[in-house]
C-alpha positions in Angstrom: 72.2 -120.9 -84.6 68.8 -122.0 -83.5 65.6 -119.9 -83.6 62.0 -120.3 -82.7 59.7 -118.0 -84.6 56.1 -117.2 -83.4 53.8 -115.3 -85.7 52.2 -112.8 -83.3 49.6 -110.0 -83.3 51.6 -108.4 -80.5 54.5 -109.2 -78.2 56.6 -107.4 -75.6 59.6 -107.9 -73.3 59.6 -106.6 -69.7 62.8 -106.3 -67.6 62.6 -105.3 -64.0 59.0 -103.9 -64.5 60.0 -101.8 -67.6 58.8 -102.7 -71.1 62.0 -102.7 -73.1 60.7 -104.0 -76.4 57.2 -104.1 -77.9 55.8 -104.9 -81.4 52.4 -105.2 -83.0 52.0 -107.7 -85.9 55.1 -109.6 -86.8 57.5 -112.3 -85.4 58.6 -113.0 -81.9 62.1 -114.5 -82.5 63.9 -116.5 -79.8 67.5 -117.0 -80.9 70.4 -119.1 -79.5 74.0 -119.2 -80.7 75.8 -122.5 -80.9 79.6 -123.1 -80.5 80.4 -123.3 -84.2 78.3 -120.3 -85.3 79.9 -117.3 -87.0 78.9 -113.8 -88.0 77.9 -115.2 -91.4 75.6 -117.7 -89.7 73.8 -114.9 -87.9 73.5 -112.9 -91.1 72.2 -115.8 -93.1 69.6 -116.6 -90.4 68.4 -113.0 -90.5 68.0 -113.1 -94.2 66.1 -116.4 -94.1 63.7 -115.2 -91.4 63.0 -111.9 -93.2 62.1 -113.9 -96.4 60.1 -116.8 -94.8 56.6 -116.8 -96.1 54.7 -117.1 -92.8 51.9 -114.5 -93.3 48.6 -114.9 -95.0 47.9 -113.4 -98.4 44.4 -112.2 -99.5 43.4 -115.8 -100.0 44.4 -116.8 -96.5 47.5 -118.8 -97.6 50.8 -118.5 -95.9 52.5 -116.7 -98.8 53.9 -113.4 -97.5 57.2 -112.7 -95.7 57.8 -110.4 -92.8 59.5 -108.1 -95.2 56.5 -108.0 -97.5 54.0 -107.4 -94.8 55.9 -104.5 -93.1 55.7 -106.4 -89.8 58.2 -106.1 -87.0 60.5 -108.5 -85.1 60.9 -108.8 -81.4 64.2 -110.6 -80.9 65.0 -112.3 -77.6 68.2 -114.3 -76.7 67.4 -117.7 -75.4 70.3 -120.1 -74.6 67.8 -122.7 -73.4 67.2 -123.6 -77.1 70.4 -125.5 -76.8 69.1 -127.7 -74.0 70.3 -131.3 -73.9 67.6 -133.5 -72.3 69.0 -136.9 -73.3 70.1 -137.8 -69.8 68.2 -137.5 -66.6 65.6 -134.8 -65.8 67.8 -131.7 -65.6 68.7 -130.2 -69.0 72.3 -129.5 -69.8 73.3 -126.4 -71.7 76.9 -127.2 -72.8 75.7 -127.2 -76.4 75.1 -123.4 -76.3 77.7 -121.0 -77.5 80.0 -119.3 -74.9 78.3 -116.2 -73.6 80.9 -113.8 -75.2 80.4 -115.5 -78.6 76.6 -115.7 -78.1 76.3 -112.0 -77.3 78.3 -111.0 -80.3 76.2 -113.2 -82.6 72.9 -112.0 -81.0 73.9 -108.4 -81.6 75.0 -109.1 -85.2 71.7 -111.0 -85.8 69.8 -107.9 -84.6 71.9 -105.6 -86.8 71.4 -107.9 -89.8 67.6 -107.8 -89.4 67.7 -104.0 -89.2 69.9 -103.8 -92.3 67.1 -105.8 -94.0 64.7 -103.0 -93.1 62.8 -105.1 -90.6 61.6 -102.9 -87.7 63.2 -104.6 -84.7 62.8 -104.5 -81.0 64.8 -106.6 -78.5 65.2 -108.1 -75.2 68.5 -107.8 -73.3 71.2 -110.4 -73.6 71.6 -112.3 -70.3 68.7 -110.5 -68.5 65.8 -112.2 -66.7 62.9 -111.2 -68.9 59.1 -111.6 -69.0 57.8 -112.2 -72.5 54.1 -111.6 -73.4 52.8 -112.5 -76.8 49.6 -113.3 -78.7 50.5 -116.2 -81.1 48.5 -115.9 -84.3 47.5 -119.0 -86.1 49.1 -120.5 -84.1 52.2 -120.4 -86.2 55.4 -121.5 -84.6 58.5 -122.5 -86.6 61.8 -123.9 -85.4 65.0 -123.3 -87.4 68.4 -124.8 -86.9 71.0 -123.4 -89.2 72.9 -126.7 -89.1 70.0 -128.1 -91.2 69.3 -125.2 -93.4 
């Protein structure tokens, strides 16, 4: 799986004019399933994200995890993280997991985050969404479970 994490002071997802997910301080997580991913991959990614030390301690060092700060996660499916831009000017998305697999892994990832006691809000798989966020730091991290 691939994920892009943004440390935020706030973030929200709007679908058809309705706010469907909203968090205060925490992580905005864009996630993409790849063809060889499994339920274990989704679970491992959730555990890694919950433990990543991306938040400042009292001395201002990135030394605290999302779990330690009590922050929330806003999770948004984003197949475009699998974009192949190696040829031409139009990205290809054949590296993304099939939509049925991707939806299953997205839902399992969300459930895994919740089982880790991370307050979680979401977008909607496959929907056209508007995402608003205030990136703090800025702090943006890219994770590819193939390289973890």
